[in-house]
C-alpha positions as CSV (number, residue, x, y, z in Angstrom):
1,M,21.6,37.2,-44.9
2,K,20.8,36.1,-41.4
3,D,21.6,39.6,-40.1
4,L,19.3,41.1,-42.7
5,S,16.5,38.6,-41.7
6,D,16.9,39.6,-38.1
7,A,16.8,43.2,-39.0
8,V,13.6,42.7,-40.8
9,V,12.0,40.8,-37.9
10,R,13.1,43.5,-35.5
11,L,11.6,46.2,-37.8
12,Q,8.4,44.3,-38.1
13,E,8.2,44.1,-34.3
14,V,8.7,47.9,-34.0
15,V,6.0,48.5,-36.6
16,A,3.6,46.1,-34.8
17,T,4.3,47.8,-31.5
18,S,3.3,51.1,-33.1
19,G,0.4,49.4,-34.6
20,L,-0.9,48.4,-31.2
21,V,-0.9,52.1,-30.1
22,E,-2.8,53.1,-33.2
23,M,-5.2,50.1,-32.7
24,N,-6.0,51.3,-29.2
25,K,-6.7,54.7,-30.5
26,L,-9.1,53.3,-33.1
27,V,-10.9,51.2,-30.6
28,H,-11.3,54.1,-28.2
29,S,-12.4,56.6,-30.9
30,T,-15.0,54.1,-32.3
31,I,-16.4,53.6,-28.8
32,E,-16.5,57.3,-28.3
33,T,-18.4,57.8,-31.6
34,L,-20.9,55.1,-30.5
35,K,-21.4,57.1,-27.3
36,E,-22.3,60.2,-29.3
37,R,-25.1,58.4,-31.2
38,T,-28.7,58.0,-30.0
39,P,-29.8,54.4,-29.3
40,Y,-32.3,52.8,-31.6
41,G,-34.4,51.7,-28.7
42,E,-34.4,48.0,-29.4
43,F,-34.6,46.9,-25.7
44,D,-37.4,47.6,-23.4
45,D,-36.9,48.0,-19.7
46,T,-33.4,49.2,-20.1
47,L,-31.7,52.6,-19.5
48,V,-29.4,52.6,-22.5
49,R,-28.1,56.1,-22.9
50,H,-26.4,55.8,-26.2
51,L,-25.5,53.4,-29.0
52,W,-22.6,52.1,-27.2
53,D,-24.8,51.0,-24.2
54,E,-27.2,49.4,-26.7
55,Y,-24.4,47.6,-28.6
56,C,-23.0,46.2,-25.3
57,W,-26.5,45.2,-24.1
58,N,-27.2,43.3,-27.3
59,Y,-23.7,41.7,-27.2
60,Q,-24.4,40.5,-23.6
61,E,-28.1,40.0,-23.4
62,G,-29.6,40.5,-26.9
63,A,-31.1,38.0,-29.3
64,D,-28.9,36.4,-32.0
65,L,-30.9,37.8,-34.8
66,L,-29.7,41.3,-33.9
67,D,-26.0,40.4,-33.8
68,E,-25.5,40.8,-37.6
69,P,-27.2,44.2,-37.9
70,F,-25.2,45.6,-34.9
71,D,-21.9,44.2,-36.2
72,D,-22.6,45.7,-39.6
73,L,-23.2,49.0,-38.0
74,L,-20.0,48.7,-36.0
75,A,-18.0,47.7,-39.1
76,A,-19.4,50.8,-40.8
77,F,-18.1,53.0,-38.0
78,V,-14.7,51.3,-38.0
79,D,-14.4,51.7,-41.8
80,T,-15.3,55.4,-41.6
81,A,-12.5,55.9,-39.1
82,L,-10.0,53.9,-41.1
83,N,-10.7,56.0,-44.2
84,Q,-9.4,59.1,-42.2
85,L,-6.2,57.6,-41.2
86,G,-2.8,58.0,-43.0
87,T,-0.7,55.4,-44.6
88,H,1.8,55.1,-41.8
89,A,-0.9,54.3,-39.2
90,L,-2.6,51.8,-41.6
91,I,0.7,49.9,-42.3
92,C,1.5,49.7,-38.6
93,M,-2.0,48.5,-37.7
94,T,-1.9,45.9,-40.5
95,A,1.4,44.5,-39.2
96,Y,-0.1,44.4,-35.6
97,S,-3.3,42.7,-36.9
98,H,-1.3,40.2,-38.8
99,E,0.7,39.4,-35.7
100,Q,-2.5,39.0,-33.7
101,L,-4.4,36.8,-36.1
102,G,-1.4,34.4,-36.7
103,S,-0.4,32.5,-39.8
104,D,-3.5,30.2,-39.7
105,F,-5.6,33.2,-40.8
106,Y,-3.9,33.5,-44.2
107,D,-3.4,31.4,-47.2
108,E,0.0,32.9,-47.7
109,E,2.3,35.1,-45.8
110,P,1.4,38.9,-46.0
111,E,3.8,41.2,-47.6
112,P,5.8,43.5,-45.1
113,G,4.6,47.1,-45.5
114,S,1.2,46.1,-46.9
115,I,-2.1,47.6,-45.9
116,D,-5.2,45.4,-45.2
117,K,-8.1,47.3,-43.9
118,E,-10.1,44.1,-43.6
119,V,-7.8,42.5,-41.1
120,I,-7.5,45.8,-39.2
121,R,-11.4,45.9,-38.9
122,H,-11.5,42.3,-37.9
123,V,-9.0,42.8,-35.0
124,C,-10.5,46.2,-34.0
125,M,-14.0,44.7,-33.8
126,D,-12.7,41.8,-31.7
127,K,-11.3,44.3,-29.3
128,I,-14.5,46.3,-29.1
129,R,-16.5,43.1,-28.5
130,V,-14.1,42.2,-25.6
131,A,-14.7,45.8,-24.1
132,A,-18.5,45.3,-24.6
133,G,-18.4,41.9,-22.9
134,I,-16.8,42.9,-19.7
135,R,-18.9,45.9,-18.8
136,N,-21.2,45.8,-15.8
137,L,-24.7,46.6,-17.3
138,D,-26.8,45.6,-14.3
139,I,-27.2,49.3,-13.5
140,I,-29.1,50.0,-16.8
141,G,-30.8,46.6,-17.0
142,Y,-33.7,44.9,-15.4
143,K,-31.6,44.1,-12.3
144,R,-31.2,47.8,-11.4
145,P,-33.8,47.9,-8.7
146,F,-31.8,45.1,-6.9
147,V,-28.3,46.6,-7.3
148,I,-28.8,50.3,-6.4
149,R,-28.3,49.6,-2.7
150,E,-24.8,48.5,-3.4
151,Y,-23.9,52.1,-4.4
152,V,-25.3,53.9,-1.3
153,Y,-22.6,54.3,1.3
154,A,-23.8,57.5,3.0
155,D,-24.1,57.0,6.8
156,G,-25.2,60.5,7.9
157,P,-28.4,61.1,9.9
158,V,-30.6,61.6,6.9
159,F,-29.5,58.5,4.9
160,S,-29.5,56.4,8.1
161,I,-33.4,56.2,7.8
162,Y,-33.7,56.3,4.0
163,N,-34.3,53.1,2.2
164,A,-31.7,53.0,-0.5
165,D,-34.0,51.0,-2.7
166,G,-36.0,54.1,-3.1
167,L,-33.3,55.4,-5.5
168,A,-34.1,52.7,-8.0
169,P,-36.8,54.8,-9.9
170,H,-34.2,57.6,-10.1
171,I,-31.3,55.7,-11.7
172,D,-31.9,57.4,-15.1
173,V,-31.2,60.7,-13.4
174,L,-28.2,59.4,-11.3
175,I,-26.4,58.0,-14.4
176,D,-26.9,61.3,-16.3
177,P,-23.9,63.6,-15.3
178,D,-26.2,66.6,-15.9
179,G,-29.3,65.1,-14.3
180,D,-31.0,67.3,-11.7
181,L,-30.6,65.8,-8.2
182,D,-32.7,68.3,-6.4
183,P,-36.1,66.5,-6.8
184,I,-34.5,63.4,-5.3
185,A,-33.0,65.4,-2.5
186,E,-36.4,66.9,-1.8
187,D,-38.0,63.5,-1.5
188,I,-35.2,62.3,0.9
189,A,-35.6,65.6,3.0
190,D,-39.3,65.1,3.2
191,I,-38.9,61.5,4.5
192,F,-36.4,62.5,7.0
193,L,-38.3,65.5,8.4
194,S,-41.6,63.6,8.5
195,N,-39.9,60.8,10.4
196,L,-38.2,63.2,12.8
197,S,-41.4,64.9,13.6
198,A,-43.3,61.6,14.1
199,E,-40.6,60.1,16.3
200,C,-40.3,63.1,18.6
201,E,-43.9,64.2,19.0
202,H,-42.9,67.4,20.8
203,P,-44.9,70.5,20.3
204,D,-41.9,72.8,20.5
205,L,-40.0,70.7,17.9
206,D,-43.1,70.7,15.6
207,E,-43.2,74.5,15.9
208,F,-39.5,74.8,15.2
209,L,-39.6,72.6,12.2
210,E,-42.6,74.5,10.8
211,S,-41.0,77.8,11.4
212,Y,-37.6,77.0,9.9
213,N,-38.7,74.3,7.4
214,D,-37.1,75.9,4.4
215,E,-33.9,76.7,6.1
216,I,-33.5,73.3,7.6
217,R,-34.4,71.6,4.3
218,A,-31.9,73.7,2.4
219,M,-29.1,72.9,4.9
220,L,-29.9,69.2,4.9
221,K,-29.7,69.1,1.1
222,A,-26.6,71.2,0.8
223,K,-24.6,69.6,3.6
224,E,-25.6,66.0,3.3
225,I,-28.1,64.8,0.8
226,I,-26.8,66.4,-2.5
227,P,-23.2,65.4,-1.7
228,A,-24.3,61.8,-0.9
229,L,-26.3,61.6,-4.2
230,E,-23.2,62.9,-6.1
231,G,-21.2,60.2,-4.4
232,V,-23.7,57.6,-5.6
233,R,-23.5,59.0,-9.1
234,R,-19.8,58.8,-9.1
235,E,-19.9,55.2,-8.0
236,L,-22.6,54.3,-10.7
237,L,-20.8,55.9,-13.5
238,A,-17.4,54.5,-12.5
239,D,-18.8,51.1,-12.5
240,L,-20.8,51.6,-15.7
241,D,-18.3,53.4,-17.8
242,G,-15.0,52.6,-16.0
């Protein structure tokens, strides 16, 4: 009988391990679903892009009175995903969830091979809350004017005279992978060329800059400014979504 008991334990461990894989898929897919949804606009002075940002902001910074509505919404998304899964995945995730919650969570020992969507949802939501709690949301919150400078590493001649804090009003564009960087690049080029002309105060240079303004501006944007802004965007998104 001991051999049989050991075999059952080993089988449960294998099932629970498979359940962890399925649980991680469920957590990931639920978060991706939240990213596809438009935020409700509950928080002023934030740059939340989607419902996932909004859920995370509420979890970290929001008022307690919104916790229940957001959790109810999250539970509905998890339940919708669970209803699309097969029996094998549900059994494995149930075993894993039982293992995570421990015996104190139950009045009696769960049956091997059982399916309990409630405990799966409970564990899944806990994992999603952990993911929400560890995100760095300063970039989309009220601290964004003060943190943007941390993401500007460009040291070329153009950015050497540009105040990185000037990017703060453009964070919404910078955190949008499809946002148009050209207007920001134009502003930076204007500042550089105006400063260059004022510092040199040479008639020949002024004439040169005036004659070839479009070409110089295009070169600065293509060779230095746009690549630097793309680097800032990569840093911002890596920190925000990584």
